[in-house]
N, C-alpha and C positions, 0 to 999 in steps of 0.2 A: 275529753276526745280528741285525738291528735288533730291539727289542723290539715284542710286540704291544701294540696299543692296548688290547685287552680280552681277559682270560681269564674265560671263562665255566664255572662248575662246575654240571654238572647237564644231562642230554639230555631232560628231560620238555618239556612244552609251553611253559613259561615260558622255560626256557634256549634252546631252539630258536627261539622268536620274537624273542628279544633278539638272538641271534645273526644272524638274518636282517636285521632292521631296522639293526643296527650295520653289516653287511656292505654292505647298500644305501646306507647313508650314507657309505661309503668307508673305514671302518674296518679295521685289520688285527686280525682276530679268531681265537681259538683256543677251541673248546668241546671240553670233556673230560667223558666220560660214563663212570662206573665199570662199566656193565653195557651193555645195548643202549638205543638211543633208545626212549622211551615203554615201558621195561619195567617201570614200577612204576604210580604213580597214573594217568598219562596213557593207559594202555590199559585202566584198570579203571573208567571212568566209565560214566554211563548213557546215553553216546552223544548227547547232546542240545546243540544250540546254542540257548539259551533265555534270556529276561530273567530267569526266576526269579519266577513268579507268586507263589509262597508268601513270597518275601522282602519282599513289601508288608506281610504281616502284622507284620514286625519293623522298619517304617519305613525300610527300606533302599532308599529312592526313587532315591538317586543311583546306586546298584549297578544298578538295574532299568534306568534310563535308559540307562546306558553299554552294558549288555549287550544291550539292544534295539537300540541303534545299531551294536554290534559284530555282531549276528546279521544285519542287512542288508548290512553290508560282506562277510561270509564268504558269504552266498548269492550274492554277485556276483563274488567273487575265488576261490571253490572250489566252483563249481556241480557237479562231478562227484562230491565226497565230502560236500556239505553240501546237504541236499534239505528243502523244505518237509514238514511233518508235521502233520496235523490232529489235535487232541486232543479227546476225550469226557469231559467232567466230570459224573459222576453225583451228584446230591443224595442225601445219607444222613441218616436221622432221627437225631437226638441229636448230630450233628456241626455244621459250620458251616451256618448257615441260607441258604436260597436267595437272599435279598436280599443278603447278606454276599458270597456267590460272584458274584452279577451285579454288585455295586459293584466288587469287585476286577477282574473282567474289563473292566469300563468303564474303569477307571484304567489297566490294562494297554494298552487300545486307545489311551488318550489319549498314553501314553508313547511309542508306536510310530505316531503319526498318519502320518507321512511314510513308512512303510514299504511294502514290496510285498505282504505277506502280508494275507489277508483278516481282518476284525475278528471278534470273537467274536458269537455268536447263539445263541438258544434252538434245540434239536433239535426237528423237528416230530415228531408221533406217526407219520407215515408213513415215516421212515427206518429201514426194517427192517434195514438192513445193520450199523447201530450199536446197535440195540435187540435184535437176536435173540441174540447171545451173552450178554445179561445175564439172570441169573436172574429179576430183576424188570423186564421191559421197559417197564413202566408208569412207571418213575421219571422225575423231571423231569431233563432233560439239558441241559447248556450245551455249546457247542464253542469252540475257539479254535485259533490256529496258533502253532506254534513251528517248529523245525528239528531234523533227525537229521543226525548227524556219525560219519563213521569216525574215531574220536578218535585212534587210534595212526597212521593215515596222515596226519592233520592235522599231527601232530608231525613225522613223518618228512619231509613236504614242506616244512615250514619249514626244516629243516636241509638238505634237498637244495636249496632256494633259496639259503640261506645260503652253501653252498659254491659254487654257480654264480656267487655274487657275490664269491668270493675268501676266504670263511672256510675255515678248517681245522677238520674235525669228526673227533674221535678216540673211538671207542667202545672199550669194554674197556680203558679208562684211568682210573686213579684219582689224585686229588690227594692227595699224602701229607703234605706240609707246604708253607708258604709263609711268607717273612718280608718285611718292607718294608726295603729298602735305599735310603735317599735318595729319589729320585723314582720309584722302581721297585719291583715286586714280583718276588721271585725264588722260583719254584716248583718243587718236585720231585715228578715224576710217577711212576707205576709204569712199570717197564721201564727205569728208568734215565736218563730224559730230564730236563733242567733248562731251564726257559724263563723269561723275564722279560716282565712285562707292565706297562704304566702304570696299569691298574686292573683290579680283579676283581669280577665279580658272582657272588653266592652264590645260585644258583637250585637248590640240591639237594632242594628239596621237603621230604620228612619228615626229612632229614638236614641240614637248614639249621644247626641247632644243633652237630651234629658237625663241619661244615666250619668254622664259628665257632671251635670248639676248636682246630682245626688250624692256624688262622690267629692263635691267641692273641688273638681279638678279642672283647672285652667286648660285651654286647647287653643293651638294655633290653626287646627284645621276646621273646615266646616262642610256640611253636606248641602247639596241641591236636592230638594224633593220633587221628583218628576213622576207623575201619574201615567201609568201605560194602561189603556183598556183594550179588550179583545172581545170579539162576538163570535158565537157559535151559530151556523145556519146549517139547513139541509144540505146534504153532500153535493157538491157542485160538479164532480167528475168520479170516474169509477176507479182507476188506477190509483195505486199506492205511492204517488209521488207528490211534491209539493211546488208551489211557485213563489218566487220573489219579484214582488211587483214594483217598479220604480214609479215614483209620483211627481207631480209637477213642482212640489214644494222641495224637492231634493231628498225627500225621506223615501225609504223602502218599507213595504207592508208584506208580511208573509201570509200565505194562503196554504194551510196544511190539512192533510186528511186527520180526522179526529174520531176516535172511538166507532169506527165503522161506517156509522150512519150520518156523519157531520162533517162540515168543514170549519176549521178554526182559522180567524182572520184578525191580524193585530202587527203591531201595535200603535198606540197613539204616543205623544210625547208632550205632556202637558205641565207646566210648572205649577206647583201648588205651595202652598204655605203650611199645611198640616198633613199628617199622614193618617189621621183617624177617619174610619169609615169611607174610604174612597169609594167612588160610584161612577159608573158611565154616565155621560151627558149626551143630551140629544144630538149636539153637534159631533160628538165623536162617533155616534152610531152613523149618522149620515157620512161622515168621513170615510169610514171603514167600508161602508157599503159603495159609495162612489169609487174608492180606491179598486175594489173588486170589479165593478162595472166598466172600467176603463180597459178590462183585458177579457173578461169572460162572456160568453154569449148569453148565459142566464143571468138576467139582471135582477138586483136585490134592492129591496126596499127595507126600511127598519121593521116592518111587520114580519119579515122573514125570519127575523132573530129569535131562536129559541133560549138562548141563555147568553148571558155577558158576565165578565168579571173585571175588576180593576185592582191593581197594586200599585204602591208607591215605591219607587226605586230611590235609594238614598245614595245619590251620586257624590263622588268626591268633587268638590267645588274647585275647579282648575281655572276658574275665571272666564270660561266661554260664555259667549254672548248668547248662543242659541242652544235650547234644551238638547236638541239633536246632535249638537258637537261636543257636549260635555263627556269627558273621558268615561269609559266603562271599566278602567282599570281600578285596582284598589289601592289604598294607601294606609299603612300601618303607622300608628303613632305611638311611641313607647316612652313611658316616663320611668326611667330605670331606678331612680331613687325610691319611688313609691309602688314599683312593681306593677304598673298598670299599662295594660296595652289596648289601644282602641282601634277599631276596623272602621274605615271609611270606604264606601263603594264595593266593589266586587260584583261578581256574576256567577251564576250556577255552574259554568263550565269550570271555572279556576277555583273553586272553593278548596279542593283538596291541596293545590299549591300554596294558596293563601294560608292554610292551617300549618303546613309545613315550615313556611318562612316565619309565621307569628310564633311558633314555638322555639324555632331556632333562634329568634330575636330575644325570647325570654331565657334562653340558655338552658333549656330543658333537653337533657340527654335521655338516651334509651334508644331501642331498636326503632329505626325509621323504615317500617315495611309497608307503609300504607300505600305505597305507590302501585304495588302489584299484588295486593291482598284483597281478595274478591269480597264485595259486600254481601251481606246476608242474602242468600238465595242464588248468589251468582256462579256457584261451581256447578255450572252444567257440564254434562258429559253422557256418555252412552248409556250408562246405569239409569240415570234420571230419565232419558228418552224411553228406554224399555219400560219403566215403571208407568210413564204416561201412557203408553200403548195398553197396558193393562186396564188403567182407570178409564181410558177412552171407550172400553168396552160397554161401560154403564153410565159414564157421566156425558150429558149433552155436549157437543162440540164448542158452542159459544161459551159455556161455563168453564170447560177445560182450557180453552185459549185464553179467557181472561185470568184465571187463577195462576196458570203457568207463567204468564207474562208479568203478571203483579208480584208473585211471591218466588219464582223459580223453584229451586229445590225446598224452600220452606213450605211449599204446597203440600209436602207429605206429612208435615206437622198438622195441617188443617183436615186433610182427609183421613189420616190414622188408618185405622183399619176397616173403614167403610168400604162396602161393596155395592152401596145403593145410595140414591139421594135420600131415602128416608133415613138412612143411617147418619146423614150429616145434620140432622136435627130440624128444628122448626124453619120454614121457609118464611122470610120476612118481606118477600117480594123481589123483583128484578134480578133473581138469582143470588140473593144474599141468604146463606143458611146459618144456622146457629153456630156451626163449628168454625166458620169463618169469623163470624162477630165474637165468639170467645177467644180466638186466636189474637184478633185485633186488641182486644181489651187487656189480655194478659201479656202480650209480647210487644205491641205497638203503641203503647200509652194512650190509645183511644178511650175516651171518656163520655162523649155525647154521640148523638145521631150525626151532627154535623161533621164531627172528626172522621166519622166512618164514611159517610156518603160523598163527602166533597174533598177530602185529603187523602184517606188511606185508599179510598176507591173513587170512582166518579159516578157511582150508582144513582146519585141524586137527579142525573138526567133521565134515567130510566125508570125509576121508582115512582109510583102514583103518591099524590099528596096524601092520600089516606093512609098508605103504607108508611110513609115518612113520618106522619103524625103518630102512628101506633108505635113505631120503632122509637121516636123520641121519648114517648111515655114509658115505655118498657125500660129504656136505658136509665131514666130518671128514677125509676122505681128500684132498679136493681143497684143503683149506686156505684161508686168506683169498685174495681175488682181487687 
């Protein structure tokens, strides 16, 4: 068998974005992921596509400019899973002064001058919808715009597009070892398979160092492992806007509308030694509840938390003493002689740009069209909206909204010729029908109930424990599609 042009280790956002770009350029690509796609950091973010307003404080102007450019690209190429979101920024005594906040937002506006989102402004006293949830509605408020994203779906859709352009995506497959033999890498994978590749990309995130060890590859770069935790509580306000909340320790915490009935609050920054099995701690729960209590009239206690999640960010170690000050920019380390590129750091927003730079560094030619090529389902237009109108005649509005926002035009592949709920097949609970489950297994690499309920969808929040157990048992019995 001919060697692969590129073997990619890691199925997070960076690995799948690189696979997509490489496949579009015409390369023969194999991506292997030890677990499921987006099973770690890439499904545990704050769900934002943003320039990083607070990065301006640390002078990371290049990162902010790039991120704002990428925000605009994602709004156009993935409009079903990336949507504009208005943020409200309250002033708080003893923290950043109002003039500093206004100056920062002015600079943010300048960096996104050609973007499609509205610029920042002061919030008038008459805007009751944004003031009424606050304990002190008389605070001076500023507003600006960024975007919300379904992070795990963004990762999966990059993998789907890579596969549709010829890449091979193997989940539940681990790199065991690899050695350089002349002009090729020979890699041993779990399951007994051995493959060869002209180049390797190490996009293993928090495990980038572990993979370097398996490749017997020295590195001058290091990662800082920082755990970020989020909590989900019953909805704290009605309107579809978010808040960015300054804290006495200098950090900011986001409070976001989430899945209709909830508010998402995060994140923390806790240095850790290991990325295995991150979980929220009691101190983090209290910290996030107190962060919200400083601003909102409805007070929270840890008992209000209906769900939480934690992820470990593998930040490029730039020597910063404080976890919140460590750069969120990415660093690419290339061993030209051995054709090995390792990815340190990065963020959801800039994954496409990272992929483009990584492949350019590796010298991979081909058409570089990913910048304005829609992700699967993102080709929205009048014909699709007209089709949605017909489907809406029989499909309940909540299900119609969820499917269209998750799958975009690919929703047509799920619905097919159905004209009733009964024709979508067995109902597994919480609006999950057999047609959608079959699609996720066939087209989106889902293998387990957890893949479906917590990464491809978030129906785990709505589905009863009994239905979740039944779904898991059914999927185990069916096995891989």
